[in-house]
C-alpha positions in Angstrom: -31.1 22.5 67.5 -34.6 24.2 67.3 -37.1 22.7 69.7 -39.9 22.6 67.1 -39.9 20.9 63.8 -40.9 22.0 60.3 -43.4 20.1 58.2 -42.5 20.3 54.5 -45.2 19.1 52.3 -43.9 18.0 48.9 -40.4 18.0 50.2 -39.2 15.2 47.8 -40.0 17.3 44.9 -37.9 19.9 42.8 -38.3 22.9 45.0 -39.2 21.3 48.3 -36.0 19.2 48.3 -33.7 22.3 47.8 -35.5 24.0 50.7 -35.2 20.8 52.8 -31.4 20.6 52.0 -30.9 24.3 53.0 -33.0 23.6 56.4 -31.0 20.5 57.2 -27.7 22.3 56.6 -28.5 24.9 59.2 -29.6 22.4 61.8 -33.5 22.6 61.5 -35.6 19.6 62.5 -37.5 18.6 59.3 -40.3 16.2 58.5 -41.2 15.6 54.9 -44.6 14.6 53.8 -44.9 13.5 50.3 -47.0 11.0 48.2 -44.1 10.4 45.9 -46.3 10.7 42.8 -43.8 13.0 41.3 -41.1 13.3 44.2 -38.1 11.2 44.7 -37.2 9.8 48.0 -33.5 10.1 47.3 -33.8 13.9 47.0 -34.7 14.1 50.8 -31.1 14.7 52.1 -32.3 15.6 55.8 -35.1 14.8 58.3 -37.7 12.1 58.4 -39.7 11.3 55.2 -43.3 10.2 55.4 -45.2 8.9 52.4 -48.7 10.2 52.4 -51.3 12.8 51.4 -51.3 16.3 52.2 -55.1 16.3 52.3 -55.1 13.5 54.8 -56.2 15.5 57.9 -55.6 12.8 60.4 -52.2 12.0 59.2 -51.2 15.6 59.2 -52.5 16.1 62.7 -50.7 13.0 63.9 -47.4 14.2 62.5 -47.8 17.7 64.0 -48.3 16.2 67.4 -45.5 13.5 67.3 -42.8 15.7 65.9 -43.6 19.0 67.8 -44.3 20.9 64.5 -44.9 24.6 64.6 -44.3 25.5 61.1 -45.7 24.2 57.8 -44.0 24.8 54.4 -46.5 23.7 51.8 -45.1 22.8 48.4 -47.1 19.8 47.4 -49.0 20.6 44.2 -49.5 19.8 40.5 -47.8 22.4 38.4 -48.1 21.8 34.8 -50.0 24.7 33.1 -51.1 22.9 29.8 -52.4 20.0 31.9 -54.4 22.3 34.2 -56.1 23.7 31.1 -57.2 20.3 30.0 -57.9 18.6 33.3 -58.9 21.5 35.7 -60.5 19.3 38.4 -57.2 17.4 39.0 -55.8 20.7 39.9 -58.6 22.0 42.0 -58.8 18.6 43.8 -55.0 18.5 44.6 -54.0 21.9 44.9 -57.1 23.5 46.4 -59.0 20.9 48.2 -56.0 19.2 49.7 -54.6 22.6 50.8 -58.1 23.3 52.5 -57.6 20.0 54.5 -54.0 20.7 55.4 -55.1 24.1 56.8 -57.9 22.5 58.9 -55.3 20.3 60.5 -53.1 23.4 60.9 -56.0 25.2 62.8 -56.8 22.4 64.9 -53.2 21.9 66.0 -52.5 25.6 66.4 -49.6 25.9 63.9 -47.9 29.1 64.4 -46.4 29.7 60.9 -47.3 28.8 57.3 -45.3 29.4 54.2 -47.0 28.8 50.9 -45.7 28.1 47.7 -47.7 30.0 45.2 -47.1 31.4 41.6 -47.0 34.2 39.3 -49.7 32.5 37.2 -52.1 34.0 39.7 -51.5 37.4 37.7 -52.7 36.0 34.4 -51.9 38.3 31.7 -50.6 41.7 33.0 -52.0 44.7 31.2 -48.5 46.0 30.4 -46.1 43.2 29.4 -43.1 45.6 29.9 -43.9 46.4 33.4 -43.0 44.0 36.4 -45.9 42.5 38.3 -46.2 44.2 41.6 -47.8 42.2 44.4 -50.9 44.6 44.4 -51.6 44.0 40.8 -55.0 42.5 40.2 -55.2 38.8 39.9 -56.8 37.3 36.9 -55.4 33.8 36.4 -56.0 32.4 32.9 -55.5 28.7 33.6 -56.6 26.3 36.4 -53.2 26.1 37.9 -53.1 29.8 38.7 -56.7 29.8 39.8 -56.2 26.7 42.1 -53.2 28.5 43.8 -55.2 31.8 44.1 -58.0 30.0 45.9 -55.4 28.5 48.4 -54.0 32.0 48.9 -57.5 33.3 49.7 -58.1 30.4 52.2 -54.9 31.1 53.9 -55.4 34.7 54.2 -59.0 34.3 55.6 -57.7 31.7 58.1 -54.9 34.0 59.1 -57.5 36.7 59.7 -59.7 34.5 61.9 -56.9 32.9 63.9 -53.4 33.5 65.4 -51.8 31.8 62.2 -49.0 33.9 60.6 -48.1 33.2 57.0 -45.9 34.1 54.1 -47.1 33.6 50.6 -44.4 33.4 48.1 -45.3 33.9 44.4 -42.7 32.2 42.3 -41.8 33.3 38.9 -39.9 30.6 36.7 -37.8 28.4 38.8 -34.7 26.9 37.0 -31.3 25.5 37.7 -30.2 22.8 40.2 -28.2 22.5 43.4 -24.6 23.7 42.7 -23.3 20.9 44.9 -24.9 18.5 42.5 -26.7 16.4 44.9 -30.2 17.2 43.8 -32.2 18.7 41.0 -35.2 18.5 38.8 -35.9 14.8 38.3 -39.6 14.7 37.1 -40.3 12.7 34.1 -41.7 14.6 31.2 -40.9 17.9 32.8 -42.1 21.1 31.0 -39.8 23.7 32.5 -37.9 25.4 29.6 -34.3 25.1 30.8 -34.8 21.5 32.2 -36.3 20.6 28.7 -33.4 22.5 26.8 -30.8 20.6 28.9 -32.5 17.3 28.1 -32.2 18.2 24.4 -28.7 19.1 24.7 -27.7 15.8 26.2 -29.9 13.8 23.7 -32.6 12.9 26.2 -35.2 14.4 23.8 -35.1 14.8 20.0 -36.0 18.5 19.8 -36.9 21.6 21.8 -40.5 22.9 20.9 -41.0 26.6 21.1 -44.7 27.5 21.6 -45.4 30.8 20.2 -43.1 33.2 18.2 -45.6 36.0 17.7 -46.0 37.4 21.1 -45.8 41.2 21.6 -42.1 40.8 22.9 -38.9 42.0 21.4 -38.2 38.7 19.6 -41.7 37.3 19.4 -41.1 34.6 22.2 -42.3 34.5 25.7 -40.3 36.4 28.4 -39.9 35.1 31.9 -38.1 35.9 35.1 -35.9 32.9 35.7 -34.8 32.4 39.4 -32.3 29.8 40.4 -33.9 27.2 42.8 -31.2 27.6 45.4 -31.9 31.3 45.6 -35.6 30.6 45.7 -35.0 28.1 48.5 -33.0 30.5 50.6 -36.1 33.0 50.3 -38.1 30.4 52.3 -35.5 30.4 55.0 -35.6 34.2 55.0 -39.5 34.1 55.3 -39.1 31.6 58.1 -36.9 33.9 60.0 -39.2 36.9 59.3 -42.0 34.9 61.0 -40.0 33.8 63.9 -39.1 37.4 64.6 -42.8 38.4 64.8 -43.4 39.4 61.3 -46.9 40.0 60.2 -48.5 37.8 57.4 -47.5 39.0 54.0 -47.2 38.1 50.2 -44.1 38.7 48.2 -42.9 37.9 44.7 -39.9 35.7 44.3 -37.9 36.6 41.2 -34.9 38.6 40.0 -36.8 41.6 38.5 -35.5 41.0 35.0 -36.5 38.5 32.2 -35.1 36.5 29.3 -37.1 35.3 26.3 -37.2 31.8 25.1 -34.7 32.4 22.2 -32.3 34.1 24.9 -32.6 31.0 27.0 -31.9 28.8 24.0 -28.9 30.9 23.0 -27.5 30.6 26.6 -28.0 26.7 26.6 -26.2 26.4 23.1 -23.4 28.8 24.3 -22.7 26.8 27.6 -23.2 23.4 26.0 -21.1 24.3 22.9 -23.6 22.8 20.4 -26.6 23.8 18.6 -30.1 22.4 19.6 -32.7 21.2 17.4 -35.7 23.6 17.8 -39.1 23.2 16.3 -41.5 26.2 16.5 -45.1 25.6 17.2 -48.4 27.7 17.7 -49.0 29.3 21.1 -50.0 27.1 23.9 -53.1 27.6 25.9 -52.6 29.4 29.2 -49.3 31.1 28.5 -48.9 35.0 29.0 -46.4 36.9 26.7 -44.3 38.2 29.7 -44.0 37.7 33.4 -41.3 39.5 35.4 -41.3 40.1 39.2 -41.3 43.4 40.8 -38.9 42.6 43.6 -38.8 45.7 45.8 -41.1 44.1 48.6 -39.2 40.9 49.1 -35.9 43.0 49.6 -37.7 45.4 51.8 -39.3 42.8 53.9 -36.8 39.9 54.3 -33.0 39.6 54.8 -32.5 38.0 51.5 -29.9 38.5 48.9 -29.8 36.2 45.8 -26.3 34.9 44.9 -27.0 33.0 41.7 -28.6 35.7 39.5 -27.0 34.7 36.3 -28.5 33.0 33.4 -25.3 31.0 32.3 -24.9 29.8 35.9 -28.5 28.6 35.9 -27.9 26.8 32.7 -24.5 25.3 33.8 -26.1 23.8 37.0 -29.0 22.4 34.9 -26.6 20.7 32.4 -24.5 19.3 35.2 -27.6 17.9 36.8 -28.6 16.1 33.6 -25.2 14.6 33.2 -25.5 13.4 36.8 -28.9 11.8 36.0 -27.4 10.1 32.9 -24.5 8.7 35.0 -26.9 7.3 37.6 -29.1 5.7 35.0 -26.0 4.0 33.4 -24.9 2.8 37.0 -28.4 1.2 37.7 -28.3 -0.7 34.4 -24.9 -2.3 35.1 
């Protein structure tokens, strides 16, 4: 058992809970800090869960001292792009200001390693939609979500330059799927992630799937995204942790598969796996959505010991549908 603990902020949420699961399975000591505004305490399968705010400096300092924490994995954030356009201060307050407070606590308590959950939204609209986004591409977010994360990246990089803190910034592309073991998954109410929503429509939890934009400069007119299975993404965090523990320098890498699928291709996959057609309603473009986002993945493979094992759209869809069925069964059991 490692001597030090890992603090996982937002560890009761979708991505954080999958990381906590993998950390616990390999024997890491884990402390989860989550305000449970969108997280689910039942999703925390390992470690100690503390309910509280990431921006509470004194709470974070106390947890670091009491649990001998030397590494922070920071997931806690608001993540809904359209909401960030209509309510930007909510995103700057929670995603940026709370991260600033968290970093102050880390500096004061001399945290050694920091792994940050960032996003491909920092790239904005790439100049060439057909070319994967490299990490050295200029950043130009087109929504407050992307900007709030980019500002946090800048703070972390500046702090790392001024102190001994070593960090890894992971820019996620489109996260999808659920734990293949079926124990955890995306449980957030009113989720906006395409595959999650499509699975809800397939199981009758929503009346229809809305496609926002069919006139993008893409092969079929719908947005193209690089969908990465949440378990592969979670394993990238463990690879980043191992990299830092071995003395790796601070770095920033994309997390994706290096290829994309359009909205229509995703719908086709859900219909194929589910065996039934979905009710689809086409709407105009939504604010803050670029036509295409695909990760350049050479750097993550060159830097970390990481090999994805779930790079298959049908597999992603199958695990999503299985999780929605599990949620339905749990809901029925609670009502009995």
